[in-house]
N, C-alpha and C positions, 0 to 999 in steps of 0.2 A: 957363759954366754957373752958374746961381743957387746961391750958397753954401748957402742954406737947403735947397734941393731935392737937393743932391748926396748927402748921407748917405742919404736915402730912395731915390735912384736906385741907390746902391751896394748897399743892402739888397735891393732888388728884383732887381738884376742877379745878385747872389750866390744869392738864393733860387731864382730861375728856373733858373740854371745847375745848382745842386745837385739840383733836382727832375728836370730833364731827364736828368741823368747817371744817376739811379736808373731812370728810365723806359727809357733805352737798355739798361741791364743786364737789366731785366725782359724786353725784347724781343730779347735775344741778345748784346749786348756782354759781354765778360768781366767777371766779378765785380770790384767795386771799380774798374772801369776804364770806367765809362760814358762819361767824357770824359778823355782824356789826350793832350795835344798831342805829347809826346815819343813815346809808344807809337804814336799814329796816324801820325806822320811816319816812324817806324821801319817800320811795316807798309807804308806807301806806298813807301818806298825799296826794300823787298823786292819789292813788286809790279812795280816798274819795272826789276827785275833788278840793282839796285845792290848787293845782297847776296844770298847764297844760303841763308840760314837759312829752311828750308822751312815752319817753323811760324809765322812772323811776316811773311806776305805778303798784303796786301789793300789795295786802293785805298779808303781810308777816306773816305766822302763828307762826313764832318764837317769835314775840313780845307777842302775846297772850300766848304762852308757858312760856315765862319768868315770866309774871305776874301770870299766873295760877300756875306754879310750886312753886313760892314764896308763893302764897296764901295757897296752900294745905299744904306745909311744915310748914308754920308759924302756921296754925291751929293745925296741928298734934303735934307740939312742944310747943303749948300753948304760942306762941310768937306773935300771931296776936293781934294788938292793933290799934283801930281807934284813930288817933291823927292828929294834924295839927295846923295851925295858926301861924307858924313861918315866918313872913314877906312874905306872899304868892305873892304879886305883885312883890317884888324884886326878889324872886326866879324865877318867870315867865320870867322876862326880862333877868336875868343872863343866864337862860337856852336857851333863844333865841340866845344869843351870843355864847354860848358853841357850839351849832350845826352849827352856821354860821362858826365858826372856824374849826369845824370838816369837813364841806363840802368844805371849802377852801383847806384843806389837802386831802380830799376825803377818809374819814374814821374816825371812833371813835377810842379811845385809844386801844380797843381790836383788831380792824382791823389793827392798826399800827403794833402790834406785829405779827399778822398773815401775813401781807405783808412782814415783815422782814423774817419770816420763809419760805416765798416763793421766797426769793432772791431779793426782791425789796429794793435796797439800799437807795431809797428816804425815806424809813421808818426810817432809822438811823437819817436823818436830822429831821424828824418829832419827833423822840424820844428825840433828843436834845432840840427841842422847847418845847415839853411836860414837860420835867424836869425843864426847865427854867420857864415856866408858873407856875408850882407847887411851885417852889422856891419863885416866886413873890407872889403867894397867901399865902404861909407860912409866909412871911414877914408881910402881912396884919393880919394874925391870931395872930402873936406875938404882933402886935400893939393893939390887943384887938378887932378885927373885930368879929362880931357875928350877926346872923340873928334872935337871940332870941330862946326861948324854945318853943317846941311844947306842946300842951295841949290836954287832952282827948276830943274826938269828939263823936257825936252820932254814935253808932255802924254801922248804915247803911252807914255812910260816908266811912267807910273802905271797904265796898262791892262794891262801885261804879266802881273802875277800873277793878276788876275781872269781873264784869258784862259787862263792855265795851269790855273786851277781848273776852267774850263769843259772844257778838253781832258781833264783827269783824269776828269771826269764822263762824257764821251763814251767814254773807254776803259773805264770801269766798265760802261757800258751795252752797248757793242759787244763787249767782251772779245776784243781781238785776240790773236793767238798769242804775241806778245812780252810780254804782261802775265801775271804769275804770281799764282796764288791758292792759299792754304794749304788743305789738306784736313784737317789736324789742328792742334791747338794754338790759341793766342790768335787767330792770323790767320784761322782758320776760324769764329770766333765773332763774329757781328756782327748788329746789328739790321737790319731791312729798309732797303734803300738810301734809299727816299723818306723814311722816318721819320728816319733818321740825317741826311740832307741838311736836312730841315726843322729839326731840332734845332740843327744847325750854323749855319743861317741866323739862327735866333733868338738863339743865343749870340753870334754875330758881330755882330748888330745891337745887342744890349744892351751888349756889351763896347765897341763903338765909341761908343755914346752916353754910357756911364758912365765910360769911361777905366779900367775895372777892370784891375788888374795885381796878380798874386800876389806880386811882389817889392816893389811900390811901398808897400804898407802898412807893413812894418817899416822900410823905408828912410826914409819920410817921418817915422815916429815917431822914429827915431834922429836924423835931420838937422834937422827943423824942429818936432818935438814935435807933429805932426799925426796923430791916430789914425784919421782918417776912413776911410782905405782899408782899415783892419783890419776894418771892418764886412763886407767881402766874405768874409773867412775865416769869420766868425761865421755869416753867412747861408748860405754854401755848406754848411758843416758841419751847421747846424740842419736845413736842408731835406733834405739827403741822409740824415741820421740818422733823421728822421721817416719818410722814404720807405723806408729800409732796415728800420725797425722794423715798418712796416705790411706789408712784403712778406717778412718773416722772413729778412733778409739781414745781420743783425748777428751776428758771431761774434767775441767778445772774446778776445784772446790774442796771443802772439807767434809761436807755431809753427803751421804748416799753413795760413797765410793764402794766398789765391789770388794767383798771379803775384807773389810776394814772397819775400824771404829774411830771416832773423833774425840776420844778422851785424851787430851793433851798430856796430862801427867803420866799416864801409863804408857802412852806411845813413846814418850821420852825415856822413862825408866826401863821399859822392856828392852829397847835397843841399847841403852846404856849397859845393862847387864850382859847382853849378847856381845857387845864390843869389849867389855872388861874381860869376860871369860875367853874370848877369842885371842886377845893379846897374851893372856897367861898360857894358853895352849900353843901359841906360836902360829896361829892361822885361823881363818874363818871356817864355817862349816863346809863350804865348797873346797877350800884348801885341804881340810882334813880328809875329805872324800877322795881327793886326788892323791894324797899321800898314801892312803890305804891301797890304791891301785898300783902305786909304785913299789909296794912291798913293805911299807912301814906298819909294823904292828901297833905303834903308838897312834898312827892315824886311824887304824882299824878300831882300836879301843875307843877313840873319840866318836867314831861313827856309831858304834854300839851304844855308847853313852847317849848320843842324840836320839837313837831309836827308843831306848828305855825312857829317856826324859819325855819324849813325845807321848809315850803310853801313859806315864805318870800324869802328864798335863791333862789328858782327857779322862783318865780313870778317877782323878781326884778333883775335877772341876777347876783346873787352873787356867786353861786356855781361854783367850778372849773370843768374842763373837761380835758381829756387827752391833749388838746391843751394849757392848762395853766389856769391862774386865771384872770378873766375879771377885768377891772378897778373898776367896782362897788363892786366886791368882795374884792378887795384890800382896798377900802375906808371903807367898812363895817368892815373889820378885824381891821384896825387901830382905827376906831370909837369904836369898842368893848373894846379895851384896855382902852380908855378914860372913857367910861361909867362904866366899872367894877371898875376902880380905884376910880372914884367919889363915887360909891356905897360903896366901901370898906372903904374909908377915912371917909365918912359921917356916917358910922355905926361902928366906932372904938372909944373906950374911951381913947386910947393912953397909957393904962397901963395894961389892962387885957391881960393875955397871955394864950394860949391854942388852941387846935384845935377843929373844929367841928367834932363830932364823925361820922364816916361813917359806 
């Protein structure tokens, strides 16, 4: 991509994403959750019967849109490439802990910014944790951490996640008996399916084109002093803030925020774990979803890890609620730091420096 055009592309990508997030809340998505990869994957896991939390079960068409938009644009730009094989099992387990951290905080990095644009000051605590986790991951990258290179795979491998996205859309349309849908709670709150799918396709396409990544901005700033990706944060925040102000959706404070808790310690540590794992993976949950649409089996493994991690979070009582973070969730979050650190240290050569490209 032209270096001079990239900042403009990032601003446009972030602005469109923030605006669409507000639009989706206006038409039915939960407040401050117009777009949240972690929450949408959690709801999808519930709809597929992978967990039994009745209030968070819905086949979010935005997820299919993210994958489909990236797939279509990567084909059109001749960037689609079936690849993979970069430590898949490690990627899977890192992804499990990334979404455990996100569900302790109650949102992915993108929702963190959207929550802040809605006046949720708990997101500032989450942002501090996210940056701290990215800094810790960057230390590991400087020590030589790497999951290895991806290699070319059979072309059909790259089509598997787009095919799965289509299958999910069919399930949403047909509503077979084995698919579950919430009647109350966040899972019952959703924008019209066609609007949600269209928004997902747009975000997927612009994310593929711009390479936007919510972890990449601070990682690049720490490692190579390049602030360009931070423009995404500014653009998402500005667009969402303007949209929220115009629609009366800004409520400043810590208490009583929608689908959030105000336990500072676990807001910080939850997002720190998500940031730490995202750096080790080479991208945030949104970036992994986009990579899956571009043909990356490594990205697909991460998405499946997020799906299983979301199921584990609710099956074992790890996920937070507005009442706070349960003890199981606290233990799992701390365990995540230990596991990720062991993985990072055991996959470092102690001398190689550099970042995993997102």
